[in-house]
Biopython code that builds the backbone (N, CA, C, O; Angstrom):
import numpy as np
from Bio.PDB.StructureBuilder import StructureBuilder

atoms = [
    (1, "MET", "N", (23.621, -50.197, 44.309)),
    (1, "MET", "CA", (23.242, -48.697, 44.627)),
    (1, "MET", "C", (23.679, -48.780, 46.697)),
    (1, "MET", "O", (23.399, -49.716, 47.446)),
    (2, "PHE", "N", (24.304, -47.643, 47.020)),
    (2, "PHE", "CA", (24.143, -47.289, 48.162)),
    (2, "PHE", "C", (22.808, -47.040, 49.238)),
    (2, "PHE", "O", (22.213, -45.964, 49.183)),
    (3, "HIS", "N", (22.502, -47.802, 49.939)),
    (3, "HIS", "CA", (21.154, -47.564, 50.616)),
    (3, "HIS", "C", (21.852, -47.063, 52.057)),
    (3, "HIS", "O", (21.231, -47.956, 52.634)),
    (4, "GLY", "N", (22.345, -46.638, 52.781)),
    (4, "GLY", "CA", (22.916, -46.276, 54.048)),
    (4, "GLY", "C", (22.783, -45.030, 54.312)),
    (4, "GLY", "O", (22.737, -44.161, 53.441)),
    (5, "ASN", "N", (22.693, -44.774, 55.800)),
    (5, "ASN", "CA", (22.781, -43.381, 56.191)),
    (5, "ASN", "C", (23.955, -42.906, 56.390)),
    (5, "ASN", "O", (24.638, -42.940, 57.414)),
    (6, "GLY", "N", (24.224, -42.357, 55.145)),
    (6, "GLY", "CA", (25.487, -41.778, 54.904)),
    (6, "GLY", "C", (25.572, -39.946, 55.295)),
    (6, "GLY", "O", (24.703, -39.090, 55.128)),
    (7, "GLU", "N", (26.935, -39.819, 55.845)),
    (7, "GLU", "CA", (27.250, -38.841, 56.524)),
    (7, "GLU", "C", (27.339, -37.511, 55.556)),
    (7, "GLU", "O", (27.127, -36.330, 55.831)),
    (8, "TYR", "N", (27.739, -38.152, 54.292)),
    (8, "TYR", "CA", (28.080, -36.792, 53.162)),
    (8, "TYR", "C", (27.004, -36.960, 52.096)),
    (8, "TYR", "O", (27.069, -36.643, 50.909)),
    (9, "SER", "N", (25.963, -37.544, 52.792)),
    (9, "SER", "CA", (24.898, -37.551, 51.321)),
    (9, "SER", "C", (23.630, -36.922, 51.691)),
    (9, "SER", "O", (22.908, -37.375, 52.579)),
    (10, "ILE", "N", (23.307, -35.660, 50.863)),
    (10, "ILE", "CA", (22.345, -34.910, 50.776)),
    (10, "ILE", "C", (21.232, -35.166, 49.804)),
    (10, "ILE", "O", (21.517, -35.532, 48.665)),
    (11, "TRP", "N", (19.893, -34.989, 50.196)),
    (11, "TRP", "CA", (19.016, -35.404, 49.273)),
    (11, "TRP", "C", (19.096, -36.521, 48.342)),
    (11, "TRP", "O", (18.653, -36.527, 47.194)),
    (12, "GLY", "N", (19.656, -37.394, 48.898)),
    (12, "GLY", "CA", (20.066, -39.121, 47.464)),
    (12, "GLY", "C", (21.365, -38.980, 47.099)),
    (12, "GLY", "O", (22.069, -39.933, 46.764)),
    (13, "MET", "N", (21.832, -37.518, 47.156)),
    (13, "MET", "CA", (23.061, -37.825, 46.310)),
    (13, "MET", "C", (24.049, -37.024, 46.970)),
    (13, "MET", "O", (23.877, -36.026, 47.670)),
    (14, "HIS", "N", (25.507, -37.828, 46.524)),
    (14, "HIS", "CA", (26.479, -37.511, 46.917)),
    (14, "HIS", "C", (26.778, -35.913, 46.829)),
    (14, "HIS", "O", (26.600, -35.217, 45.830)),
    (15, "LEU", "N", (27.382, -35.387, 48.375)),
    (15, "LEU", "CA", (27.965, -34.118, 48.449)),
    (15, "LEU", "C", (28.586, -34.273, 47.268)),
    (15, "LEU", "O", (27.799, -34.283, 46.321)),
    (16, "LEU", "N", (30.085, -34.437, 46.898)),
    (16, "LEU", "CA", (30.817, -34.776, 46.086)),
    (16, "LEU", "C", (29.705, -34.427, 44.529)),
    (16, "LEU", "O", (30.263, -33.741, 43.673)),
    (17, "TRP", "N", (28.863, -34.688, 44.347)),
    (17, "TRP", "CA", (28.242, -34.572, 43.026)),
    (17, "TRP", "C", (27.232, -32.950, 42.661)),
    (17, "TRP", "O", (26.877, -32.275, 41.694)),
    (18, "TRP", "N", (27.126, -32.966, 44.138)),
    (18, "TRP", "CA", (26.240, -31.546, 44.104)),
    (18, "TRP", "C", (27.574, -30.444, 43.840)),
    (18, "TRP", "O", (27.287, -29.537, 43.058)),
    (19, "LEU", "N", (28.698, -30.420, 44.280)),
    (19, "LEU", "CA", (29.828, -29.880, 43.971)),
    (19, "LEU", "C", (30.803, -29.718, 42.381)),
    (19, "LEU", "O", (31.701, -28.935, 42.071)),
    (20, "VAL", "N", (30.248, -30.650, 41.754)),
    (20, "VAL", "CA", (30.125, -30.848, 40.663)),
    (20, "VAL", "C", (29.716, -30.198, 39.803)),
    (20, "VAL", "O", (30.278, -29.524, 38.941)),
    (21, "TRP", "N", (27.720, -30.584, 40.247)),
    (21, "TRP", "CA", (27.135, -29.646, 39.179)),
    (21, "TRP", "C", (26.857, -28.110, 39.602)),
    (21, "TRP", "O", (26.235, -27.346, 38.865)),
    (22, "ILE", "N", (27.428, -27.695, 40.981)),
    (22, "ILE", "CA", (27.331, -26.703, 40.977)),
    (22, "ILE", "C", (28.532, -25.718, 40.062)),
    (22, "ILE", "O", (28.270, -24.655, 39.499)),
    (23, "PHE", "N", (29.917, -26.418, 40.101)),
    (23, "PHE", "CA", (30.889, -26.056, 38.926)),
    (23, "PHE", "C", (30.368, -25.930, 37.641)),
    (23, "PHE", "O", (30.607, -24.951, 36.935)),
    (24, "ILE", "N", (29.662, -26.875, 37.296)),
    (24, "ILE", "CA", (29.875, -26.810, 35.757)),
    (24, "ILE", "C", (28.602, -25.752, 35.617)),
    (24, "ILE", "O", (28.586, -24.888, 34.741)),
    (25, "LEU", "N", (27.620, -25.912, 36.511)),
    (25, "LEU", "CA", (26.443, -24.804, 36.029)),
    (25, "LEU", "C", (27.545, -22.849, 36.293)),
    (25, "LEU", "O", (27.631, -21.884, 35.533)),
    (26, "VAL", "N", (27.997, -23.040, 37.352)),
    (26, "VAL", "CA", (28.779, -21.627, 37.387)),
    (26, "VAL", "C", (29.787, -21.348, 36.055)),
    (26, "VAL", "O", (29.744, -20.305, 35.403)),
    (27, "TRP", "N", (30.764, -22.552, 35.755)),
    (27, "TRP", "CA", (31.121, -22.565, 34.364)),
    (27, "TRP", "C", (30.278, -22.060, 33.288)),
    (27, "TRP", "O", (30.520, -21.060, 32.612)),
    (28, "ILE", "N", (29.403, -22.727, 33.197)),
    (28, "ILE", "CA", (28.144, -22.396, 31.913)),
    (28, "ILE", "C", (27.566, -20.988, 31.653)),
    (28, "ILE", "O", (27.332, -20.415, 30.589)),
    (29, "PHE", "N", (27.393, -20.578, 32.998)),
    (29, "PHE", "CA", (26.531, -19.306, 32.725)),
    (29, "PHE", "C", (27.458, -17.923, 33.528)),
    (29, "PHE", "O", (27.099, -16.749, 33.616)),
    (30, "ALA", "N", (28.588, -18.490, 33.980)),
    (30, "ALA", "CA", (29.612, -17.204, 34.682)),
    (30, "ALA", "C", (30.558, -17.092, 34.131)),
    (30, "ALA", "O", (31.213, -16.103, 34.461)),
    (31, "THR", "N", (31.137, -17.958, 33.064)),
    (31, "THR", "CA", (32.352, -18.145, 32.095)),
    (31, "THR", "C", (32.324, -16.719, 31.245)),
    (31, "THR", "O", (31.359, -16.506, 30.510)),
    (32, "PRO", "N", (33.391, -15.751, 31.353)),
    (32, "PRO", "CA", (33.454, -14.299, 30.159)),
    (32, "PRO", "C", (33.526, -14.922, 28.862)),
    (32, "PRO", "O", (32.800, -14.544, 27.942)),
    (33, "TYR", "N", (34.480, -15.987, 28.721)),
    (33, "TYR", "CA", (35.007, -16.795, 27.960)),
    (33, "TYR", "C", (34.255, -16.937, 26.706)),
    (33, "TYR", "O", (33.040, -16.861, 26.886)),
    (34, "ASN", "N", (34.728, -17.178, 25.121)),
    (34, "ASN", "CA", (33.872, -17.363, 24.064)),
    (34, "ASN", "C", (33.766, -19.014, 24.035)),
    (34, "ASN", "O", (34.709, -19.777, 23.825)),
    (35, "ILE", "N", (32.299, -19.407, 24.315)),
    (35, "ILE", "CA", (32.458, -21.165, 24.544)),
    (35, "ILE", "C", (31.927, -21.386, 22.983)),
    (35, "ILE", "O", (31.303, -20.431, 22.521)),
    (36, "PRO", "N", (32.062, -22.251, 22.339)),
    (36, "PRO", "CA", (32.082, -22.516, 20.891)),
    (36, "PRO", "C", (30.749, -23.297, 21.014)),
    (36, "PRO", "O", (30.499, -24.188, 21.826)),
    (37, "GLY", "N", (29.879, -22.754, 19.978)),
    (37, "GLY", "CA", (28.304, -23.141, 19.411)),
    (37, "GLY", "C", (27.540, -22.297, 20.715)),
    (37, "GLY", "O", (26.459, -22.722, 21.124)),
    (38, "GLU", "N", (28.136, -21.140, 21.307)),
    (38, "GLU", "CA", (27.619, -20.500, 21.740)),
    (38, "GLU", "C", (26.829, -19.199, 20.584)),
    (38, "GLU", "O", (27.340, -18.755, 19.556)),
    (39, "ARG", "N", (25.645, -18.879, 21.100)),
    (39, "ARG", "CA", (24.851, -18.224, 20.075)),
    (39, "ARG", "C", (25.332, -16.592, 20.238)),
    (39, "ARG", "O", (24.884, -16.244, 21.331)),
    (40, "ARG", "N", (25.925, -15.652, 19.724)),
    (40, "ARG", "CA", (25.908, -14.379, 19.685)),
    (40, "ARG", "C", (25.092, -13.593, 18.899)),
    (40, "ARG", "O", (24.489, -13.933, 17.881)),
    (41, "ILE", "N", (25.114, -12.627, 19.386)),
    (41, "ILE", "CA", (24.260, -11.242, 18.452)),
    (41, "ILE", "C", (24.901, -10.886, 17.304)),
    (41, "ILE", "O", (25.816, -10.131, 17.633)),
    (42, "LYS", "N", (24.885, -11.049, 16.097)),
    (42, "LYS", "CA", (25.465, -9.967, 14.881)),
    (42, "LYS", "C", (25.404, -9.073, 15.230)),
    (42, "LYS", "O", (24.501, -8.639, 15.944)),
    (43, "ASN", "N", (26.485, -8.419, 14.786)),
    (43, "ASN", "CA", (26.426, -6.845, 14.041)),
    (43, "ASN", "C", (25.788, -6.594, 12.877)),
    (43, "ASN", "O", (25.780, -7.452, 11.995)),
    (44, "SER", "N", (25.242, -5.532, 12.736)),
    (44, "SER", "CA", (24.342, -5.068, 11.565)),
    (44, "SER", "C", (24.813, -4.567, 10.441)),
    (44, "SER", "O", (24.709, -3.374, 10.725)),
    (45, "PRO", "N", (25.196, -4.583, 9.515)),
    (45, "PRO", "CA", (26.409, -3.693, 8.472)),
    (45, "PRO", "C", (26.388, -2.404, 9.000)),
    (45, "PRO", "O", (27.426, -1.747, 8.919)),
    (46, "ILE", "N", (25.180, -1.806, 9.646)),
    (46, "ILE", "CA", (25.595, -0.558, 10.049)),
    (46, "ILE", "C", (26.539, -0.695, 11.131)),
    (46, "ILE", "O", (27.702, -0.337, 10.948)),
    (47, "ASP", "N", (26.281, -1.028, 11.903)),
    (47, "ASP", "CA", (27.295, -1.089, 13.081)),
    (47, "ASP", "C", (28.522, -1.605, 13.022)),
    (47, "ASP", "O", (29.271, -1.463, 13.988)),
    (48, "ILE", "N", (28.807, -2.079, 12.231)),
    (48, "ILE", "CA", (30.082, -2.468, 11.373)),
    (48, "ILE", "C", (30.835, -1.289, 10.904)),
    (48, "ILE", "O", (31.981, -0.967, 11.215)),
    (49, "LEU", "N", (29.900, -0.613, 9.995)),
    (49, "LEU", "CA", (30.600, 0.715, 9.047)),
    (49, "LEU", "C", (30.659, 1.771, 10.429)),
    (49, "LEU", "O", (31.637, 2.486, 10.644)),
    (50, "LYS", "N", (29.518, 1.737, 11.262)),
    (50, "LYS", "CA", (29.637, 2.611, 12.466)),
    (50, "LYS", "C", (31.142, 2.445, 13.246)),
    (50, "LYS", "O", (31.793, 3.472, 13.435)),
    (51, "ASN", "N", (31.583, 1.377, 13.610)),
    (51, "ASN", "CA", (32.845, 0.886, 14.302)),
    (51, "ASN", "C", (33.789, 0.947, 13.132)),
    (51, "ASN", "O", (34.423, 1.964, 13.414)),
    (52, "ARG", "N", (34.154, 0.619, 12.297)),
    (52, "ARG", "CA", (34.966, 1.255, 11.146)),
    (52, "ARG", "C", (35.681, 2.989, 11.330)),
    (52, "ARG", "O", (36.821, 3.438, 11.447)),
    (53, "LEU", "N", (34.248, 3.598, 11.275)),
    (53, "LEU", "CA", (34.406, 4.900, 11.046)),
    (53, "LEU", "C", (34.987, 5.293, 12.532)),
    (53, "LEU", "O", (35.736, 6.269, 12.496)),
    (54, "ALA", "N", (34.830, 4.849, 13.534)),
    (54, "ALA", "CA", (35.641, 5.137, 14.965)),
    (54, "ALA", "C", (36.545, 4.847, 15.093)),
    (54, "ALA", "O", (37.263, 5.497, 15.853)),
    (55, "ALA", "N", (37.122, 3.521, 14.323)),
    (55, "ALA", "CA", (38.435, 3.349, 14.539)),
    (55, "ALA", "C", (39.531, 4.168, 13.418)),
    (55, "ALA", "O", (40.754, 4.302, 13.434)),
    (56, "GLY", "N", (38.745, 4.510, 12.713)),
    (56, "GLY", "CA", (39.548, 5.309, 11.316)),
    (56, "GLY", "C", (40.161, 4.390, 10.257)),
    (56, "GLY", "O", (41.265, 4.340, 9.714)),
    (57, "ASP", "N", (39.143, 3.754, 10.177)),
    (57, "ASP", "CA", (39.597, 2.845, 9.111)),
    (57, "ASP", "C", (38.918, 3.602, 7.625)),
    (57, "ASP", "O", (39.404, 3.660, 6.496)),
    (58, "ILE", "N", (37.815, 4.047, 8.078)),
    (58, "ILE", "CA", (37.333, 5.159, 6.571)),
    (58, "ILE", "C", (36.877, 6.615, 7.446)),
    (58, "ILE", "O", (36.549, 6.952, 8.584)),
    (59, "ASP", "N", (37.089, 7.179, 6.151)),
    (59, "ASP", "CA", (36.435, 8.736, 6.464)),
    (59, "ASP", "C", (35.130, 8.773, 6.650)),
    (59, "ASP", "O", (34.424, 7.786, 6.443)),
    (60, "LYS", "N", (34.629, 10.010, 7.095)),
    (60, "LYS", "CA", (33.069, 11.005, 6.959)),
    (60, "LYS", "C", (32.824, 10.445, 5.098)),
    (60, "LYS", "O", (31.830, 9.742, 5.276)),
    (61, "VAL", "N", (32.958, 10.400, 4.382)),
    (61, "VAL", "CA", (32.573, 10.628, 2.762)),
    (61, "VAL", "C", (32.419, 8.891, 2.760)),
    (61, "VAL", "O", (31.397, 8.355, 2.335)),
    (62, "ASP", "N", (33.182, 8.383, 3.111)),
    (62, "ASP", "CA", (33.056, 6.859, 2.370)),
    (62, "ASP", "C", (31.926, 6.306, 3.326)),
    (62, "ASP", "O", (31.065, 5.518, 2.935)),
    (63, "TYR", "N", (32.037, 6.951, 5.032)),
    (63, "TYR", "CA", (30.886, 6.025, 5.767)),
    (63, "TYR", "C", (29.764, 6.503, 5.078)),
    (63, "TYR", "O", (28.993, 5.636, 4.665)),
    (64, "GLU", "N", (29.408, 8.014, 4.790)),
    (64, "GLU", "CA", (28.001, 8.238, 4.266)),
    (64, "GLU", "C", (27.514, 7.560, 2.664)),
    (64, "GLU", "O", (26.337, 7.428, 2.329)),
    (65, "GLU", "N", (28.604, 7.216, 1.879)),
    (65, "GLU", "CA", (28.731, 6.601, 0.529)),
    (65, "GLU", "C", (28.330, 4.766, 1.099)),
    (65, "GLU", "O", (27.398, 4.147, 0.586)),
    (66, "ARG", "N", (28.892, 4.384, 1.788)),
    (66, "ARG", "CA", (28.569, 3.379, 2.155)),
    (66, "ARG", "C", (27.038, 3.044, 3.020)),
    (66, "ARG", "O", (26.067, 2.340, 2.743)),
    (67, "LYS", "N", (27.261, 3.610, 3.764)),
    (67, "LYS", "CA", (26.058, 4.125, 4.708)),
    (67, "LYS", "C", (24.347, 3.919, 3.448)),
    (67, "LYS", "O", (23.389, 3.147, 3.439)),
    (68, "SER", "N", (24.799, 5.106, 2.579)),
    (68, "SER", "CA", (23.754, 5.283, 1.732)),
    (68, "SER", "C", (23.506, 3.785, 1.041)),
    (68, "SER", "O", (22.387, 3.282, 0.948)),
    (69, "LEU", "N", (24.592, 3.228, 0.626)),
    (69, "LEU", "CA", (24.403, 1.904, -0.378)),
    (69, "LEU", "C", (23.471, 0.684, 0.615)),
    (69, "LEU", "O", (22.611, -0.136, 0.292)),
    (70, "ILE", "N", (24.143, 1.045, 1.997)),
    (70, "ILE", "CA", (23.229, -0.044, 2.947)),
    (70, "ILE", "C", (21.794, -0.096, 2.849)),
    (70, "ILE", "O", (21.136, -1.113, 2.635)),
    (71, "GLU", "N", (21.289, 1.246, 3.046)),
    (71, "GLU", "CA", (20.114, 1.845, 3.289)),
    (71, "GLU", "C", (19.276, 1.018, 1.799)),
    (71, "GLU", "O", (18.422, 0.132, 1.831)),
    (72, "GLN", "N", (19.862, 1.656, 0.660)),
    (72, "GLN", "CA", (19.058, 1.202, -0.441)),
    (72, "GLN", "C", (18.612, -0.165, -0.542)),
    (72, "GLN", "O", (17.477, -0.472, -0.906)),
    (73, "ASP", "N", (19.623, -1.083, -0.175)),
    (73, "ASP", "CA", (19.578, -2.614, -0.253)),
    (73, "ASP", "C", (18.637, -3.137, 0.820)),
    (73, "ASP", "O", (18.092, -4.230, 0.670)),
    (74, "SER", "N", (18.435, -2.405, 1.873)),
    (74, "SER", "CA", (17.559, -2.722, 2.574)),
    (74, "SER", "C", (16.315, -2.516, 2.471)),
    (74, "SER", "O", (15.546, -2.941, 3.333)),
]
sb = StructureBuilder()
sb.init_structure("model")
sb.init_model(0)
sb.init_chain("A")
sb.init_seg("    ")
for serial, (resi, resn, name, xyz) in enumerate(atoms, 1):
    if name == "N":
        sb.init_residue(resn, " ", resi, " ")
    sb.init_atom(name, np.array(xyz, "f"), 0.0, 1.0, " ", f" {name:<3s}", serial, name[0])
structure = sb.get_structure()
């Protein structure tokens, strides 16, 4: 282990290691991409149904029928 007074050491850790750790932390917490194993908030069945209605996949009659079925199961 190096015990000298190195000009690039900060608090006992080499400057390069500080930069590596900062990069890793920024990558973990600031990356907008999906990270494998990341916990995500799942949409409820009603939310999915609302999205399908908004996208035009189903009409208002289908929406109301499916909504009543989902509410009966809850």
